[in-house]
N, C-alpha and C positions, 0 to 999 in steps of 0.2 A: 504494500499499499503506498502511495506517495505521499508527501507532505500535504499537498492539495484535497487528497482524497480523506485525509484523517478526520474522524469526529471531532469537532469542536465544541466548546460550550457546554451547558448542563449536560447532554447526552454524553458526553466523553467520560460521565461518571457512572453510567448505567450498566456496563459489565460489572464493575466492581460491585455496586450495589447488589445485583443479583447474585453474584458470587458470595458476598458476605452474609448476607439476609437470606438466601435461599427461595427468594421469592422472584417472580418476573415484576417487570416495571408497571405492566398493567395493573397489578395487585394495588401497587402503591398508589397509583393514579386515582383508582377507584375510591380509596380511602381519601386522598387529598380533595376529589370532587364532594364528598359529602361534607366537607368544611365550608359550605357556602356561605358568603358574608364576611368571612374571617380573612384578616391580612394576611400578607406574605409571612411575616415573621412569627404571627401567631399560629400558623399551620406548622412553621417549622418547629415550633418549642411543642406542638401538640406531638408531632412524630418522633421528637427526641424523648419525650417524658413517657407517653404513651408504649410507643413501638421499640425505643431504643436506639435509632439511627443516630449516627455521628451527625455533626453540625453541617458538614461539607455534603453529605450524602442527602441530608433532609432539604436542604436548599436548592440542591440541583433538582432532585423531584419537585419541588414545588415550583421554581422557576420555571422549568418545562412544561408542567402541567397548567400552570395559571396563564401561559401564553394564549390558551385556548380561550379563555374569557376575554381577550381582546380582540379575538376575530368576528 
């Protein structure tokens, strides 16, 4: 894979998230989607406190998922 083909941004964390927590990204995105009306950092805190995700992983998942709200 060349430099220009590498995944960048929040999605670059996805392989590590799946490996670390044993769940597909779609699992985490469904949880995030249920947090309607909450701010980005509130959802990050929820994932960290409730599901034990690290800050970087939680932040990447929330950022990638909330982009849907803007569409």
